[in-house]
N, C-alpha and C positions, 0 to 999 in steps of 0.2 A: 272401785265398780269399775270392770273390765268391759270390752264391745258390745256381747251382748246385753248387759245392763245400763249401756247405755242408747241402744237398738231401742229396749223396752221402754225407755226413759220417754223417748221421740214419741213412740205409739200413742204415751197418756198425752201426748201435747196436741192441744187444736192447732188447726190452722194458723187461727193468728199468734198463738202463741210462738210456733216455731217461726213465723217470720220476724217477729220485733225480736229473735234471738239475733237475727241478722241486721241489726240497727244500732247503732253507736250512737250514741248523745254524748255529749260535754257535762262537767260537773255543775252547773247550776240549774239541770234538771231534776237532780236527786235529792230527797230528804235524808236531811241528816250533814247537806254540804251546807260549808257557813256563806256559801254562795247561792245557796240555796232561793229560788225565786226569782232570781234577777233574769229572766227568760223574757224579755222586750223585744217589740221589733219585730226584724227579720225570723227572728227564733220563734215566733209566737205564729208567724203564720207560717210555718212547716205542718201545722196540725198535730202537733204531737198529745196523744191524750194520757191519762194517766194508767189504763191499761197497756199501754202499749209503751212507757218508763218500767213499768214494774215488771215485764216479760222479756225489757231491753236484756242484749248480753253481752256487752261492755261499755264501757266507761273513759273518755279519754281527760286528759288534763287531772286528774284527783288525785291528789298524795296529799301525807302527811300521816301517820299511824292511828292518830286520835280520828281525824275526820274521815278516813278510809274504813275503819271499824265502825265507825255510827254509819255513815252511809249504807256499807255490807249491809250490816245488821238490819236498817230500817227496810232494804230491797228484800231480805229473804222474809221479812214479814211479809210483804204484800205477795212473794213470789209463789204461784199455787204449787207449787213443785218443789219450790227450797233449791232453786237450780244459780249458782253465786254468778257476781258479775266478775268480768276481767277487768282489771285495770290498767290503763295502758298512757303509756304518756313518750314523749319526747326528752329520754336520756343520752345525749350524744357524746360529750366526753367530759363526763359527768355529774352529778346529781347536784351537792352542794359542794364538792369540793372539788373545784372546777379545774380541770388537766387541760393543756393547753389546747387550742383548736384541732381537729384532726387533721388538716392539712400540715400544721406544724408538726402533733406530733408523727405524722408520717414520715418526717425529713431526719426522724432518728435510724430507721431502717433498724427498729429494733422488736423483734414480734414480741419477744417476753415484754417488755414495756407497755404494746399494745395491749397485749394480754392481760397484764396485770393492771391498766387502768382502766378497763372493761371490768374488772373483777372486780376494784372499787365501787366504781360508778353502781354497779349492779348491786354489791352488799349496801350501798347508802339508799339507795331506790327500795330495794326490797324490805326495808327497816320502815321507810316510809308508807309500805303499802301497795308499791307498784307492783304488777306482775309481767307487764311486756313493755319494750323499748322499744322505740321506733327507730331503729339503728341494728347495723351497720348500714351507712349512706356507701355505696361499693360502684359509684358511676363513674367512669372513668371521664375526664374533664382536658380540654385544650386550649378553652378561652375563658382566661382570666378577668374578662368582664362578669359573665354571671356569678352572683354574688356567692352561689352554694359552692363556689369553690373550696372555701374554707372547712365544709363538712366532708370534703373528699379526701380520699389519697393520691390523686397526682393523674398522671398522664399514661401510664404504664401496665396492661393488662398482666403484666406476671407480677407485681409487687401490689397490685391491686389484692389480687388473689391471695396471697401471701396474708394480707392484711384484711380480707376477709373473714378468712379460716382464725385468724387468732381473734380478733374482735369476737365472734360467736363464740368462741372457746371462752373468753373471760366472760361473757354475760352469762351463758348458761351452764357452765361447770359441765360435768359428768352424769350429774342426778337432777334434775329439774324438780324431781318429785318430793325428794328427801332434803334437798340440799337449798334450805328458805332464802339463803345467801345470795342464791343466783335469780336472774329474770332470764324468759323468752326473748330470744332474738327476731327482730321483724328485717329481712333484709331491702331495701329501696333504692333508688327509685326502679322497678321491672318495666318497662326496660328503657336505656339510652336516653335518660333524664338529658344527661351531663352533655347533650350534643346541641343543645337547643338552639335555632338560628340567633346568628346576631350576639352569642353570650345574654338573652332575655329570657328571664324567667317564664315558665308558663309555654314557652313557643316551641313551635312547630319543629320535629325533628324528622330528616327525611336522608336517608341514606339505603343503600344498598344490602340486601340481605350476606353478602359475604362479608362486607364493613362489622356488621351487625355480630356477626358472631366470631369474626378473627379478636375485634377489639374488645368491644364492650360487652359482650356476655359473660367472659370468663370467670369473672370477680363474683357475679350472680351464682353461677353454678358453683363457685366453690366455697360459696358460703353455705349454699343448701347442704353438698357433702360432707361438709361440716355438723351438720344436723340442724342449720337453722330452724325454727319454727313457723317461721312466719314470711311472706312476701307480700310486699306492697305496691300496687298499680301504679306506673307514674301517671304523670299530667299529661305529657306528651303525646303527638301523635304516633304511630309506628306503624310505615308502610300506609298512609295515610288514614290510618283509625288511629281514635283516642286510646291509650290502651285499657284503658278500664274497661272498653267494648270490645277489646280485639280480641276476638274469639283462638284465630289463629294463633296470635301470641302466648295470649295465659292458657288457655284450653290445650289448642295443640302443643306448641314447645312446652310451655313449664308442666302442663301435667299429664300430656302423654308423652312426648317424647323425653321428657327429664325424670318423669315419674312421680314430679312431688304432690301428695296429697295431705299438708298441711294447710294450714285456712293463708287466705288470699284474701286482701282487704284494701278497700280505695284509700287513694289519698281524700284529704279534707275536701269535700265537697266535689267530687269528681266525680261521681255519678250524675249529677244534675247535672254537670258541665259539658255533659256529652249535647246538652241544647243549645248551647252558642259555640262548640266546636263544630256544629254543623250537621251532626247523623242522627241525630234526635230530635224529632218533632215535638214532644211533651215528656214527662215525668214518668206517663205509662211507657213510651219506647226505650227511655234510657235504663227505666228498670227492665224491660226484657234485653235489651240489648248487654247489660252488666249482668245479671243471672245465666246468660247463654254464653257469655264470654269466660265467668266461673267466678266470678267475683262474692265470696262467699259475705263480708261485712262492708257494709254501705255506712262508711263515716261522714255524720253530721249534716245529709240530705235526707229525704223522707220515701225517696220514691219507691221502695220495695215495702215500708209499710203500707202505702197507700195503694199499690198495683197490682204486686205480686199475687193477691186472691183474685183480684178479676183475672189477669193473665194465665190463673189456672183454669178457672170458670171458663174459659174459653179457649183452654186448650192451647194456648200458645208455648203455655213452659209446663211441666209435671210435677206435681207435687213431689215426686222421686227427688228432683232436684234440691228442692229445698230440703230435704234429710238430709240430703248428702252434705250439703253444708252445714247447717245443723250437726251433722254429725263430726264434722271436721272441728267446727267450735267448742262441742263437748269435750271431745279426745282434747284439747288444747287445755280446759279448765284440769279435765283428771290428770294429764301430764306433770299440771302444775299441783295438782294434791287441793285441788279446789272444793271438791266433794267433801273432800274430808273433816276440810282446816281452809274454812270461806275468808279469813284473813290473814292467809297463808302471811307469814312474816312480816306484818306488821305488829311494832313492838314499838311504844313510846320510849321504854329503855333502854332499848338497843339504837333507838335514834339519838339519843345522848351519848351515849357510849361512844360509838363511831362516825358519826356524821362532824368531820372537820375535826375530827380526832389526829394530833401530832405524830401517829403514823401516815394517816393518809395526805395531810398537808406535807410530810416528807418524800413521798412518795410523789405529787403534783410538784415540788419544788426539783428532784430529780428530775422529771419528763419534761420540764421547763429548758433547762439546763442543756436536755440531749437536743431538742427541740429549734433551737434558735442557730441560724446558719449565719457563719462570716462570710460576708460575700465580699468584703474589698477589705485591705489590710496595709498601707503605707506604713506600717513601723509605729506606731503612736499606739495600739494593745499589745498588751494589756496594760492596764494604767496602772502606775503607781500609787499607795496609799495616801503620801505626802504631797501627791500633788494639787495645787488649785483647780478646780473646777467648776466652770459655770455650766449647769446642769438649766438649759435652755430649753421649752417646745410646750406645746398643749400637752404631752403625757409624761410632764415633770413631775407633777403629782395628779395622778388621774386616776383613778379606779375603775374605768372603763376598760379593763384589760382583759376580760371575761368571753368577749365574744357573743355573737348575738343567739347562738344555741343554749346559752349556758341558764336556763329554764330557773332554776330555783336558786343560784346564785349570787351571791352578795357584791355589790362594786364597793360597798363602805368595807368589807371584812377580806378583799384583794392588796396583797402590799403592793403598795406602790412606788414607782422606780426610785425615788429620794430615800425613801425609807429603807430600800433593800442598799442602798448606797453608804446608809450611814452607819451600816451593820459591819464595813468593812474599814470606810474611813474616815474619820474628824469630821461630827460636821462642820465644824469651823473651817474645813477646808472646801466648802460645797457651798457656791452661792447660786439660788436658784431665781431665774425670770421667767415668765411662761412666755412672752414675746408675742404672742398671739395666740389664739382659737382654733378650731380645727380649720374650718372656713371662713374665719372674720378676724380682722384685727384691726388696730388703729396704728398711726403714725405713732403714738407716744409708747406703746406697748412694744414696737420694735428698736425703738430708742432707747427704752430700758433695757432691752438684751443685749443693745450694744457696750451700754454703761458696766451691767453686771458683770459681759464678758473679757472687759479689757482687761484686767489684771489677771486673769486667767493662766493659768499654765496650759490647758484644754479644756475645749466646748467639746461639752455632749447634749448633742439635739436628740430629744425624746418628741419624735414626727410619728404621724400615720393618720389612719381613718377612724374614724367615731364606728361603734359597734353596729348601728343602723346602716351604715353604708355599703356592707356587707351581710349573709344571709338569705334566707330565703325574700325572694323582693328586693333584693338591695344590689341589684345589677348599673352599672356604671358605664355610660358610652368613652369615657376619658378617666381613664387609670391612673394616671400622673397622682402624686400630691395636691392635694387643692392647693390653689394658686399663691394665698397667705402665706403659705409654710415653702413654699420656693422663695418667696421673699424674703420669709426671714433667714434664709441660708444665705443668699446674696447678700443682704443686707451686713450679714455677720464676717463674710469673705475678706472685705477688707481689712480684716485686723491683722491676718496674717497665722491665725491661729491653728493649731492642729486642731479639726474638726470630725469627732466622732457622729456618725447617727444611727439611732437606735428606733427602728421602725415597727408600728404596732400596726397591724393590718391583718386584713381576712383574704387576702387575695395576690397575685405576683402581682406587681404593679411597673410600670414603666418608671425608671430612676433617672430621666434624663433632668436636671437639676439638680441632682442629689450626687451620684455615685462618681460626677466627674467633676463634683465642688469640694465635696470633702474627702477627709483621709481614711477612714476606716467606715464601714457600712456593718452594722449586723442585723438581721433582719430577724426580731424576735416573735412574730404574727401577733396574736392574743397569746397571753403564755398560761393565763389562769391564775388561781389565787394566790400562788405563791411567785408571782412571775418577779415582783421588782427586785426581791432575794437570788433569783434565779440568775437574772442578768447583770447583777451585782456584780454575783460570785465570778461570772464570765469578762465582766470589763476590768477587773482588776486581777483577772488569773488566777484566780482562786479551784477557776477549773476552766478545762482547756476546751472550746468548742467544736465539735465532732460533726455534727447536723451538716448533712447534701441533701440539694433538693428533690423534690420528687416530681416539680411541676417549673418548666421552660418562664425564665425572665423575657418577657417578648424585652424586645432594642427598642422599639414604640410602640404604641396601639396597634395602628395602621398595620403592623407586622402579624397580627392575632389572623388564625391561630398558626402557632411555632410552635411544634414540640419533637425533639430527638428521633422520634422512630417513625419519619415521614418516610413514604414512600419515592423513589425514583424517577427521574422523567427522562423523556428522551433527548432534552438537550440541558444535560446538568450545568450549573454551573460549573466553572475550573476544568472542563474535560480536556484532554490531552489536545484535541482537534477543533475544539469551541469557537466560534466566530466571538466577539470579546461583548456585542450586542444581543446579535438573537440568541440569548440561551436564557434560562427560569431565572431570574434573578429581578430585583429593584433598583433602577437608578440611582437612588438616592440614601439606600440603605442598606445595611450589610443582611443576606441572609439568614444568618445565626443570630439565636436569640442573646441577651445581653449577656445570662446568665444560664447555663443548660441544664438539663437534666443531672443530677448525678453530682454535680458542682458544690464545693462548699469547703471551707479553709481551716486550717488549723493556725494554733502558736509554733507548731511544730513542722518538723521538714518530714516527709515519708521518701523516701527512696524505691524506687521496683527495680531491680537488677533484671537482666534479659531472660523474658519468659520463656517458658518451654513446652513442647505438644508431645507426647509419649508417641503419638502415631501419625504419618501422615495421612491415613485412610483411615476410616470409621464403617460399620456395619451394623446390622439391627442387633447381632449378639457381642460387637467387640466396640467399646465405647470408649472413650479419649481421656486421659487425662491431662490435665494443663496447669504448669505449676508458675508459681512466680515467689519470688523473695520479696519482702518488703521492711526494712530496715526504718528505724527512728531514727534521723539523722543530724534530731535538733536537741535542745536543751530541757525538754521537757515532754513528762509521759502525755501520751496522744493515744486517742481512738483515731483507725482508721474504716472506711471503708473500700473494701475492693471489690470491683465488680466486674461480671462477664459478660459479655456481648457475643452476638455472632451476625453475621451477614450472608446471606442466602445469595450467590451470584447470577446464581439461573434459576427461576420458579415456570408455573404455569401460571399466576398472576404474578404483579408485580410483588418486590419484598422490600419493607423495610430498609434503610441503609446501617443500621443497628438495631438489635431486640437484646435488650438483660435478657439474661437468661439462670443469672444464680449472683450471689454476692455473700462476703466475709464481712464481718465486723469483729475485727481485733485491737486490743490493748497492747501499747510498746510503748515499754521504759526507754529512755534516751540510751542510744546503741545498741537497744534490744534489736535483733531482726526473729523473723517467722516465714516458715514456708508454707505459702497456701496452697493447695491443690484442690482444684475443680475436676469435677467426673461429668463429661460430656456425652449423653446418650442419644439415639437415633431419634426416639421419642420428643427428646425437646427440640425436635428441627422439624418438626410436622405442623403444618399450618392447614388452611382453608383453601381447598382450590376451588377453580371456577364453578364445579358441579357441587362444591358445597362439601365434599371428603376429606376428612383431616386426614393427611398422609404428608408424608416426607417424599423426597424426589433423588435421586443419586445425581452427584454433580459436585462442584466446587465451592466452597464456605471460605472465609473468613473468621477467625476466633480474635476478639478484642479482651484484653486485661489490662485493667488500669485505675485510675481514682475519680473518673468521670466519666460521662459519657462520648469525650473528645480528649481529653488526656490518657491514651492506652496507649498497646501493643498490639501488632498486627501476628495472628499465627495462622499459617493456611493450610486447609487440609483437604481431603476428599470425601463423600459418602459412596461406598459402593454397593452394589444390589446384595453381593456376597453375605452371607449368613456365618462370618467365619468363627 
């Protein structure tokens, strides 16, 4: 069915049928769903009729091949023109076989791994009947109090953009129409959702158009350039207007400037939320503003179905606007091949074959090992298989290691830390004591932990956050570990035993009371289905940690936001002529984070020989090459992430102290060296000026190459006007 056929189909539709295509409802509304009929309370108040359901365009939260087939077949019998439903769901970092949370996965700095994770998630979801995933989330984040940092890829626009492309490739593949193992991607949340004030979900975002374009928009644009099929509007305000009703943002920037002609969907309930935002007096005005802004699909509120027809009759909007939205939705259905195969991908047999398969579990295990960041190691790791270990803490035997967005994941199927450790060491060598719960505990539990640890060679502390302490609406003002867990560490410290902390959490934490008390810290995030085995292999040296942070860990909560690519001030700390007091600083803590962007340790060591630059000058037609030799000077093979940063010394507007421009991930055997070459072009030096023009300026720059954003070598060069 080509576009002219779709237009012909639209002409056959009544206005009510067209408007219903713009409505997305959850599973219980639909005949054939196992939860059918569970529509009570507030959902009944939506005033949804059978005709609206029969003509609706999409459903969210439906999955499982059998149920999807039942719902789709029942729907097609009731839909006059036989238009199939789009099935959408939150498949964020795995469908049933769960990968590490996205923030953890991003610490691998591995685009092939990210793409593979999305490909596997898509294959499982598609077999279960899902057509569209609400992913990737590419919101740039600088505030770890915000619970949804776990779903992001960190604080850097370049790295976020690379991941945005990788996830879209993995979810969608190259041919959505014929490759039924893939799903359409929906990039979110447009725009700047990660900048919510106070790190509080759904809260106000207020920033300049310059900052928005310079830091927050690049990753969304990268996802669209990769062919992402859908965009989800954010809950937050942009320039004082909620994104869902923001005509300048959605129609002006997204549609007209960027040329996006795919489907634009609201977030859950966001059209109706224009009322409490205070920009719409009622549902009718909310419908008007959302439609004028370009929202095609209204998720889980009923402003469109109840008010668009009246708005057309009153000539506030035109039916042609409805037709355009319907056409975009039908095009997506056509792209997915749903008109020819309405139950596309859904297969009970394929579900049984691939979901939680050995192949997928192996991929998840590899991803988990590559996502854990070694933050501290005072010669206690790796453990030896013969050592007596006291495994203590609320995550010693806990399946809550999947994270809050593991919709179909099973905590019961997750490999717990103890179960992973006994695959490497004799169970007789490991003594377990919970010590405390995640947020509560008793003196008797603490004393039992001390007793368990007295004869141990090493104490391994399994600590962290309950999964509901992060994710959507999982915001925390105090991001230290819960007090009882800090008390557990303090209780064990006097034993004088080496202590290793393994952290299970969804955000960078304030680690006071942890990193200063223990000998080693392994940040495991929520590592996914195979987490226990992956962590055990790292603890015992079967694998070498290689991940590096993509979001800074604050020194304390009060330092937030803290990020590596911050701007210079007129009174920078440490300037040669600065007075001791009157500079931009805290009196009681350092300016720097506890652990910076790009940081992560290994069991081996890497030496960076003197970096070299091909020339002291660059022009539009004369890029530079930057070289450095990296040598594995330790006794264990390891992966290293070599990072290239640039600083623009004088700009039209203030420039960051460093900006990531490129990186290489290499593997070196003991004693092996590799020459790393980066090419740096004029295009990579462009930025948004005060008038929002995107260009570069001639002048002086510093290139930095090294193992993190702070451990670098400097190379100076000048960008000239000449096109040599």
